[in-house]
N, C-alpha and C positions, 0 to 999 in steps of 0.2 A: 498478732499480725494484722495489719490493715487490710481491708477489703480492696479488691482491684477496682480502681476508680476510673480508669481510662479505657476506651475501646481497644487501644493497642495492647493493653495488658492481657486481653482475651484472645489475641491472634497468635497463630503459630509462629515460632521463631526458628531460624535455621542459620547455623554458622556456615560461612562460605569463604573459601580461599579463591582469590582471583589471580590470574596471571599478571605479571608485572606490567604496570601501565594501564591496565583495564579500569582500575578504580578512577583514575584521572579522566579517562575517556567518558565513563559513565557520569562523572561529576559535570564535565563540560556539556554533555548532551542534556542532562537534567536542568542545568542553568539556562540553556537556550529556551527550553519550554517553560521554565518557571515552576518546576515541581521538585520534590525531594528526590534524592538518589534512590531511596527505597521505592517511591512511587514509580519512578522511571523503570527500575528493574522489574517490578511487578507488572507494569503495563506491557513491557516487551515480552516477558514470559507468557502473559495471558494471550497476547497477539500471536505468538509463535505456536502456542498450544491449540489455539482455535483454528489455525490455518491447516491443521492436519497433524496427525500423530507421528508421521515418519518423514524423513527427508525425501524418500521416493515419492510419497504422495504429493509433497510440496513441489517437487520438480515436475511431476506429471501435470499438476494443476497449472503450473507456470507455463508449460508447453501448450496446454489447452487454451489458456488465456491468449498466448501469442498467436495461436492458430485462428482464434476468433477475431483478434485484432486485425490480422492480415486479411481475413475474409471481409471485414468491414471496410478496410482500406480499398480492397479491390472493388467492392460494390460502390463505394463513394466515387472512386475514380471513373467507373462506368457511367454513373449518374452525371458526373461533371462533364464527361465527354459528350453525352447526349444533350445536356443543357447548352453547351457551347455550340454544338451542331445546330440545335434548334434556334438559338439566338442568331447564328450566322445566316440561317435560312430566312428568318424574318427580317434581317437587316438588308438583304439584297433588294434593290429597287425592282419593282415589277416592270416588265417590258411592255411598251405600248404595242398594241396589235392593230 
Protein backbone atom coordinates (compact mmCIF):
# COMPACT_ATOMS: atom_id res chain seq x y z
CA UNK A 1 0.00 0.00 0.00
CA UNK A 2 1.32 3.45 -0.94
CA UNK A 3 2.22 5.98 1.72
CA UNK A 4 -0.09 8.95 2.13
CA UNK A 5 1.34 11.65 -0.14
CA UNK A 6 -1.04 14.57 0.25
CA UNK A 7 -1.89 16.70 3.32
CA UNK A 8 -5.60 16.00 2.79
CA UNK A 9 -4.89 12.28 3.22
CA UNK A 10 -3.95 13.01 6.84
CA UNK A 11 -7.07 15.07 7.67
CA UNK A 12 -10.19 13.75 9.32
CA UNK A 13 -13.04 12.89 7.01
CA UNK A 14 -16.72 13.10 7.87
CA UNK A 15 -19.68 11.92 5.78
CA UNK A 16 -22.47 14.48 5.87
CA UNK A 17 -26.07 14.54 4.68
CA UNK A 18 -27.37 17.98 3.67
CA UNK A 19 -30.98 19.11 3.36
CA UNK A 20 -32.22 19.39 -0.20
CA UNK A 21 -30.86 22.48 -1.94
CA UNK A 22 -28.16 23.25 0.62
CA UNK A 23 -25.37 21.75 -1.47
CA UNK A 24 -26.23 24.14 -4.31
CA UNK A 25 -26.31 27.10 -1.90
CA UNK A 26 -22.88 26.17 -0.54
CA UNK A 27 -21.55 25.77 -4.08
CA UNK A 28 -22.81 29.23 -5.09
CA UNK A 29 -21.37 30.90 -1.97
CA UNK A 30 -18.00 29.19 -2.39
CA UNK A 31 -17.83 30.23 -6.06
CA UNK A 32 -18.48 33.87 -5.11
CA UNK A 33 -15.45 33.81 -2.82
CA UNK A 34 -13.32 31.63 -5.08
CA UNK A 35 -12.70 28.71 -2.79
CA UNK A 36 -13.71 25.08 -2.68
CA UNK A 37 -16.97 23.94 -1.13
CA UNK A 38 -14.97 22.11 1.52
CA UNK A 39 -13.01 25.26 2.39
CA UNK A 40 -16.25 27.25 2.58
CA UNK A 41 -17.88 24.72 4.91
CA UNK A 42 -14.81 24.55 7.16
CA UNK A 43 -14.52 28.37 7.29
CA UNK A 44 -18.16 28.77 8.25
CA UNK A 45 -17.98 26.07 10.90
CA UNK A 46 -14.79 27.58 12.31
CA UNK A 47 -16.38 31.03 12.46
CA UNK A 48 -19.54 29.80 14.18
CA UNK A 49 -17.59 27.75 16.71
CA UNK A 50 -15.27 30.63 17.55
CA UNK A 51 -18.19 33.01 18.13
CA UNK A 52 -19.41 30.97 21.08
CA UNK A 53 -20.47 27.48 21.91
CA UNK A 54 -24.20 28.02 22.30
CA UNK A 55 -26.95 29.92 20.50
CA UNK A 56 -27.77 31.62 23.80
CA UNK A 57 -24.22 32.99 24.02
CA UNK A 58 -24.34 34.21 20.42
CA UNK A 59 -27.68 35.95 20.93
CA UNK A 60 -26.51 37.65 24.13
CA UNK A 61 -23.28 38.70 22.40
CA UNK A 62 -25.32 40.12 19.52
CA UNK A 63 -27.53 42.01 21.99
CA UNK A 64 -24.45 43.44 23.73
CA UNK A 65 -22.97 44.52 20.38
CA UNK A 66 -26.23 46.28 19.49
CA UNK A 67 -26.32 48.01 22.88
CA UNK A 68 -22.76 49.25 22.38
CA UNK A 69 -23.57 50.42 18.86
CA UNK A 70 -26.57 52.38 20.18
CA UNK A 71 -24.43 54.00 22.88
CA UNK A 72 -21.90 55.02 20.21
CA UNK A 73 -24.68 56.43 18.01
CA UNK A 74 -26.08 58.42 20.93
CA UNK A 75 -22.63 59.74 21.84
CA UNK A 76 -21.88 60.72 18.24
CA UNK A 77 -25.26 62.41 17.89
CA UNK A 78 -24.49 64.50 21.00
CA UNK A 79 -21.06 65.41 19.66
CA UNK A 80 -22.54 66.43 16.31
CA UNK A 81 -25.18 68.58 18.02
CA UNK A 82 -22.47 70.32 20.06
CA UNK A 83 -20.30 70.85 16.97
CA UNK A 84 -23.23 72.36 15.04
CA UNK A 85 -24.11 74.57 17.99
CA UNK A 86 -20.49 75.74 18.25
CA UNK A 87 -20.26 76.39 14.52
CA UNK A 88 -23.49 78.37 14.59
CA UNK A 89 -22.21 80.48 17.48
CA UNK A 90 -18.97 81.25 15.64
CA UNK A 91 -20.80 82.09 12.42
CA UNK A 92 -22.91 84.84 14.03
CA UNK A 93 -21.53 88.30 13.26
CA UNK A 94 -20.39 90.21 16.31
CA UNK A 95 -22.48 93.27 17.17
CA UNK A 96 -20.78 96.65 17.12
CA UNK A 97 -20.86 98.28 20.50
